[in-house]
N, C-alpha and C positions, 0 to 999 in steps of 0.2 A: 312713440320713441321717448325714453325718459328725457326728462330735462337736466337729469344730473351729470355734471361733467365728470368723466370715465378718463382714465390714463391707459393706455394702452402702450406697450412696450415690445419691440420687435428687434430680431435680431438681423446685423445686417454685416459683421465684419466678424472673425474670430473675438475679437478684444472690445468692440465698439457697441453700444446701444445707442437709437435715438426711440425718442419718445413725440406722440401726439394724441392729441383728445380727439376721439373719434365723434362721439354722438352730437356733438355739435359744430363739426367742421361743415364748410360750406363748398363747398368745390366750386372752382372757377375753371374757364375757356381756359385761361393761361397762369401758367405759374409765376414766379418772381423769383431773381433768386438778386441779391445786394453784395456786391464787394465793398467791404470798409476794410480802412487799414488803419489802425488803430498808433498813437505816438509817431505819426508823421514822419516816419527817417525818412533822411535825405536820399539813402541807397535805394529806399521802396517808391520815391518820385521819381527817381532817372531811371530806374527799372520798369515798376509797375503801371504807375501813374499813367507816365508819359506815353505809353502802350497804349492803354484804355483810351488815351485822347486821340492816339492813330486812328484807332477803331471806331472813334466817336462815341464812345460808351461811357458813362458817370460813372463813379464812386462815393463812398461818403467817409473824409478824412477825419478823424479825432485828433488833434494838437492841443495840448497844453500851453498856454496864452503866452505864462513867462519864459519857455525855452523855446520859442521860436527862434530859429534862426542860432540856439547855442545845441547844448547837449540832451538827450534823455536817456537815461543810464549807460553811458557812454558815448553813446552813438549820436552821430550829427543828425539834427533835426531842420527840414523846410525851413526854407527863409521866407521872409514876409511877401519878397518876389515869387519866388516858387509858391506860395498860399494862394495868392493874388493871379494867378496865371492858371492854374487848376480850378478854379473858381471862374474865372470866365471861359474853361474850355469845357465846361457843367459838371463839374465836380463840386457835391457839395461839402461845404467845411464846418465842422460840428467841434463844440467843445470838449475837453476834454481835462477841465481844471485848470488852476493854474499852474500850479507845480507837479504835477501829474501826482498829486498823493493819496496814499491809502486814507481815503477819507473815513473811515469806521475807526481806523486806530490814532486818525486825527484827534476825532472828534472826542474822544476821553481825555485827550490833555489839554486843548483849545478849541471847545465849542465853537466858538467866531471865526476862527479860523477856518474851521472846516465849510463853514458855512458859505463865509466868501470866496472859498475854492467855486463855489456851484453858482454867484450871483458876478462874483467879480470877473470872473472868466468869461462869462457872457459878455458886460462893457467892453473888456478888456479888446476881446477879439474880433468885436463888430468895430471897434476904431482901427484894430488894424487891419483888416481885409477892407473896410468901407461896406460893410453890406451885413443886414440884419441875420443873427445867428439865433436858430429856433432849435436847435438839435445838441443833447447834450451827452455824454458817454461815460459811464462811472470808469474810474481807472482800475486796473487790475480786476483777474480772474475770479467773478463770483465773492468779491473780499467787500462791497459795501451796500448788501444787502438789508438795510435798517429801514425799519419805516419812517425815521425822522429824515434822514437823510432825502429819504426818494420824494418824499411830501416837500421838503423844501425846491427839489427841483422841479416839481410840479409846476411851482408857483412863476417859476422864469422861463420853462422851455416849453413847446409842444410836442416835442419826439425825444422822448428819452431810452437808452437801451444801457443792459447791463451785458454781461460776457460770459458766457459758460462754457464747461469742458466739453456737453453733449451736446448732438446738433439737435437742434429745434427749429420745427414747424412753426408758422406762422397763419392764422387764416381768419377772414376780417368776420367770420361770424363773432368771433369773443375777443377779439386783437383789441388792447388798450395802446395807443401809439407812444403812451408814457410807460409802460411795462415792458417795453421789446426786449428780445432776447439772442445774440447773436453766437455763432458759435465759434470759439478760439481754434484755428487753424493752428497747429503742430508740426513740426518737423517729423514726427511720426506717422503724420496720416500721409497717407499715400494717394497718389493720382487717381487710381482706381475705388479708392475708397470715396476721394471728394465726387469723382462723377456721379457713383452711385447715389448720392444725397441730391446731385442735382436731377437726376432721372426721376426720383420720386417728387422732388416738386415739382416738374413738369408734368409728371404723369397721372397726380393728382389735385394741380392747380393749386400749390399751396406758396406760402413764403418763405426763402431759407436766405438768412443773413451771415454769409461770410465774412468772417474777422481776419483778417494778415496781420500781422506785426512787419516784421523785415521781410522783404524779398528780391533777392538780389544774387549777385555772382559769389558771394562769398559770407559764409559764417561769422559769428563773432563769440567773445565769451560771454556768458548769464554774469549780470552785476551784481548776481546775489548768491551764485554757488559758481565752484570751479570748474565748471561745466559749459560744453556750449549750450548756444541760447537757443530755448526751445521751442520759438515760434519764429521761424526760421523757414522759409520755402526757397528752393532754385529759382532762379528766374525761367528757366527752363521748361519746368513741372509747370511753374503757375500760365506760362503760357499754352501746354499743353490742355490746362485745365481751362483755361479758359475758351481755347479753341473746340472744346466738347460742350461747353455751353453755350458758344454761338452756333453748334449742330441742332441745337436743339429747341424746340418749341416752346420757349421762355423767356419772359421778359429779362432784362438787365437795367434795375432801377437803382438809383440813389434811396436812404432811407426816408429823405423827406418826400420824392416823386412815388413812391412804394406806398407809402400811407395816403397822400391822394389819388393815386389810381383807385385803391380799394377804398374810398371816398367813406374814412371812419372819422 
């Protein structure tokens, strides 16, 4: 069998494709799903994070250190108390920069400031939660994939993730814990579609990182356009999807715990 990585595209919905590398995949007994919450919105904490805590399930929460207890894109962000409570309940707290900046754009204007978003946020967040921070999540969807920024993040973090619009499945065979890719769940994605992704990960023994942003009872307006926020999921749909995940033979682990489980 060839050692060259080959990318295969599989059709799964009328609108969406997901892809995975076939020749180098190593099937495992159990798949893994990581539930991630980027931006650490307070509404998401109250609705989704607390629900996971009741079920004794962990998630990875990415928060911008300078915005803790304030707002991100006009939405309230979790407080220091909220973050500590989540951490003690088994959730992983990851850095999402200092001010949720578009680092690639910032780097063209102020390279030092862009680098400080990566290194400075690690130190500040660690002081706030009183625990080491080992994971970094680049803000925005596929907008920080520059070599310089990703190399800078490697200096400070063991686990690094970017976020993609396409579903992506990780495998221990070729997975780099500092080149992880999460799938951004948007309001256009049906519960049925998300369930299919989980089914596939469970069947093949893969790892999928589902990235949620705002999970609650009411959506808000986008901070960038005069439309409703694209990265919203109603709490009822989230709970339905979570119930499906729990019905499958698949592990629910934080990003850090998943890497350790895969022994990378």
